[in-house]
Each structure stands twice: as structure tokens, then as C-alpha cells.
C-alpha positions as CSV (number, residue, x, y, z in Angstrom):
1,M,-2.6,-26.6,19.1
2,P,-3.4,-23.0,20.7
3,L,-2.6,-20.3,19.0
4,S,0.8,-18.1,19.9
5,L,1.3,-14.8,18.4
6,R,4.8,-12.8,18.5
7,P,5.0,-9.4,20.1
8,V,4.3,-6.9,17.6
9,P,6.1,-3.7,18.3
10,P,3.1,-1.3,19.6
11,R,3.6,1.2,17.3
12,L,2.9,-0.6,14.4
13,I,-0.2,-1.9,16.0
14,A,-1.3,1.6,16.6
15,S,-0.1,2.8,13.2
16,L,-2.2,-0.4,11.4
17,L,-4.9,0.1,13.8
18,F,-5.7,3.7,13.0
19,V,-4.7,3.9,9.6
20,T,-7.5,0.9,8.7
21,T,-10.1,2.4,11.6
22,T,-9.8,5.8,10.1
23,S,-10.0,4.7,6.3
24,V,-13.2,2.3,7.1
25,I,-14.6,4.9,8.9
26,A,-13.9,7.6,6.6
27,A,-14.2,5.5,3.1
28,P,-18.0,5.8,2.7
29,A,-18.1,10.0,3.4
30,A,-14.9,10.2,1.0
31,A,-16.4,7.9,-1.4
32,Q,-19.1,10.1,-2.3
33,D,-16.6,13.3,-2.6
34,G,-14.7,11.2,-5.1
35,V,-11.8,10.1,-2.8
36,F,-11.7,6.7,-2.8
37,D,-12.3,4.8,-6.4
38,E,-12.3,1.1,-4.9
39,M,-11.3,-0.7,-1.6
40,R,-11.0,-4.7,-1.0
41,F,-10.8,-6.6,2.0
42,G,-8.7,-10.1,1.3
43,V,-6.8,-13.0,2.6
44,T,-3.8,-14.9,1.4
45,T,-1.9,-17.1,2.7
46,S,1.8,-17.8,2.6
47,I,3.0,-19.8,-0.7
48,A,6.8,-20.0,0.2
49,S,8.1,-23.4,1.2
50,G,11.0,-24.2,3.8
51,G,12.3,-21.4,5.8
52,K,10.8,-18.7,3.8
53,Q,7.1,-19.9,4.7
54,E,5.1,-18.2,6.8
55,D,2.0,-20.1,8.8
56,G,-1.6,-18.2,9.2
57,V,-3.9,-16.4,7.1
58,F,-3.0,-12.8,6.7
59,P,-6.2,-10.1,6.5
60,S,-5.9,-7.6,4.5
61,F,-7.5,-4.1,3.7
62,T,-6.5,-2.0,0.8
63,L,-7.8,1.8,-0.3
64,Y,-7.7,2.1,-3.9
65,F,-7.2,6.0,-5.5
66,D,-7.9,7.4,-8.8
67,P,-5.9,10.5,-9.2
68,F,-4.8,10.5,-12.8
69,N,-8.5,9.2,-13.9
70,A,-7.3,5.5,-14.7
71,D,-11.0,4.8,-15.7
72,G,-10.8,7.5,-18.9
73,A,-7.7,6.3,-20.5
74,A,-9.2,5.4,-23.9
75,D,-6.0,3.4,-24.9
76,L,-3.1,1.1,-23.7
77,G,-0.8,4.0,-23.5
78,E,-3.3,6.2,-21.4
79,K,-3.7,2.6,-19.1
80,L,0.0,2.9,-18.7
81,L,0.3,6.5,-17.7
82,R,-2.7,6.6,-16.1
83,P,-2.1,4.2,-12.5
84,R,-4.4,4.0,-9.7
85,V,-2.5,4.6,-6.5
86,Y,-3.4,2.2,-3.5
87,T,-2.1,1.5,0.2
88,G,-2.9,-0.8,2.7
89,A,-2.5,-3.0,5.3
90,A,-2.1,-6.8,6.0
91,V,-2.2,-8.7,9.7
92,A,-0.6,-12.2,10.5
93,T,-2.4,-14.3,12.2
94,S,0.4,-16.7,13.4
95,S,3.7,-16.5,15.6
96,N,6.0,-16.3,12.3
97,G,4.2,-13.8,10.0
98,V,4.9,-11.1,9.5
99,N,2.6,-7.2,9.5
100,Q,2.9,-5.2,6.6
101,A,1.8,-1.8,5.5
102,Y,2.0,-1.0,2.4
103,A,1.6,1.5,-0.9
104,G,2.1,1.8,-4.6
105,L,0.6,2.3,-8.4
106,S,-1.7,-0.5,-10.2
107,W,-2.8,-0.7,-13.4
108,T,-6.0,-2.9,-14.6
109,F,-6.5,-3.7,-17.7
110,D,-10.5,-5.3,-19.0
111,M,-10.0,-8.3,-20.7
112,T,-14.2,-8.3,-20.9
113,Q,-16.7,-6.4,-19.2
114,R,-16.4,-8.1,-16.3
115,L,-13.1,-10.0,-16.7
116,F,-10.1,-7.7,-16.1
117,V,-6.1,-8.4,-15.0
118,E,-4.2,-6.1,-12.5
119,F,-0.5,-5.3,-11.8
120,G,0.8,-3.3,-9.4
121,A,4.0,-2.5,-7.7
122,G,5.6,0.1,-5.2
123,G,6.5,-0.7,-1.4
124,T,6.3,-2.2,2.2
125,V,7.1,-1.6,5.6
126,H,7.4,-4.6,8.0
127,D,7.6,-6.2,11.3
128,G,9.8,-9.3,10.5
129,D,12.5,-11.1,11.4
130,L,15.1,-9.4,9.4
131,D,18.5,-11.3,9.7
132,D,18.3,-14.1,12.7
133,P,19.3,-17.6,11.7
134,N,17.2,-19.0,15.0
135,G,14.1,-17.1,14.0
136,S,10.7,-18.6,13.0
137,G,10.0,-17.4,9.5
138,P,11.7,-15.8,6.6
139,Q,14.6,-13.4,6.9
140,L,14.0,-10.6,5.3
141,G,17.4,-8.4,5.8
142,C,15.4,-4.8,5.6
143,R,12.9,-3.8,6.9
144,V,11.6,-1.6,3.8
145,L,10.7,-3.6,0.8
146,F,9.9,-4.0,-2.8
147,R,5.9,-5.4,-3.4
148,E,4.9,-6.3,-6.3
149,Y,1.1,-8.2,-7.5
150,A,-0.7,-9.0,-10.1
151,A,-4.4,-10.4,-9.7
152,A,-7.4,-11.7,-11.9
153,G,-10.6,-11.1,-11.5
154,V,-14.3,-10.3,-12.3
155,R,-17.1,-8.2,-11.8
156,L,-20.3,-9.0,-10.3
157,D,-21.9,-5.8,-10.8
158,E,-21.1,-2.4,-11.3
159,H,-19.6,-1.9,-7.7
160,W,-18.4,-5.3,-6.5
161,N,-15.7,-7.5,-7.9
162,V,-13.9,-10.9,-6.4
163,S,-10.2,-11.3,-7.6
164,A,-7.5,-14.3,-7.0
165,T,-4.3,-12.7,-6.0
166,V,-0.6,-13.3,-5.7
167,E,1.8,-11.0,-4.3
168,H,5.6,-10.9,-3.4
169,A,7.7,-8.6,-1.1
170,S,11.9,-8.7,-1.2
171,H,14.8,-5.6,-0.9
172,A,16.1,-7.2,-4.1
173,N,19.8,-7.7,-2.8
174,L,19.9,-3.8,-2.6
175,C,20.4,-3.9,0.9
176,D,22.9,-6.2,3.2
177,G,21.5,-9.2,4.8
178,P,19.1,-12.1,3.9
179,N,16.7,-11.7,1.2
180,N,13.7,-14.6,2.0
181,G,11.5,-12.4,0.5
182,L,7.6,-13.0,1.3
183,T,5.1,-14.9,-0.9
184,R,2.0,-15.3,-0.7
185,A,-1.9,-15.3,-2.8
186,G,-5.7,-15.5,-1.8
187,L,-8.3,-13.9,-2.7
188,A,-10.2,-10.4,-2.0
189,L,-13.5,-8.8,-2.1
190,G,-14.2,-5.0,-3.7
191,Y,-16.3,-2.5,-3.1
192,K,-16.1,0.4,-6.7
193,F,-18.0,3.6,-5.7
């Protein structure tokens, strides 16, 4: 069966391409100046069921910043008060998938020198179906959703890491309409500057 992509608003495509292209081009120079802390390339897939299911995979690109010096936090209290800031985008590869641009705060906790867990919270803007019962994919109710994620990872060396992720986005019943939400899991490859 041929791949059939749902029309995506041209402004969203242009915005995602601009942010991603600008970030990829500017990342090496900005990293040398200490602007970026880490960049990650990932891929997720929907783990929801029934009408909440999205087909295909979702390539993503995320940039992390460390304006509060999270790496310099000495104890748990300081870690909680010094989150990193992240921004990114995920692109759908199927007709019922949802494109997203997201941002928020994240906290990384070392389990050992190599193993870590991470938690993040923020928001996302998407182009998915809001409330059409005849549409394909999840009905999301609002254009802006809360987004949370968790990751468990391993550092391969001082720069490279791999992590398994799970993420969820929904409006927490704070706006009218359905709230099927987006729930995805996947893998990410990170490079810490």
C-alpha cells in the first residue's frame, strides 16, 4: 500500500523546516559558544490503542540548553532547581500521524557514571485532528497540549548517549472537546557538547 500523507498546513511545515534546518546548521557554532548543551535525534512510534493509535514513525530533533548550570548541581535540591531547557519537533510519516513542535524543562539524574534517567514537562503545538469523529487518528481537542516525557539512557562516552523514551501529550481536560492524547515510545541518540 503506498504511503499517503495527510495535508499539513504549509505554515507548520515551513516553521518545522526553518527551526530544524537553522538548529542543525547553527548547532556546531553555538555549541562552541556554550549555547547548546546537547542535541538528540530520535524516532518514536505510537503505543496507544484503538482510535488513539497513530500509524508510522515520528523522527524527531531536540535541542537542550543549560542556562541554570544543571551539570554543576551538587545535590538533589540543586538538581530540581536547575532544569535544562529543551525545544524540538517531531514529524509524522503517516496520514493519521500528528506533527509537533514542543518545548519545556527537563531534569537528568545520574544512576551511575554511565546510566541516567531523565524527566521532562512542557507543552506542544500540533496539527492533529481536534474533534472530527470521522477523522483518522486521535482527537486532541486543543491545538496546544501539555507534554511530558521520561527517558532511561546510557552514556557511550563523554559526548554520545542512547536513551529509551516514552512521551505523552494531552490537554488534561482543561479545554472543551475530546482528549485522546498522544502516547509514543522510542529511541534517541544524543550528542552532549
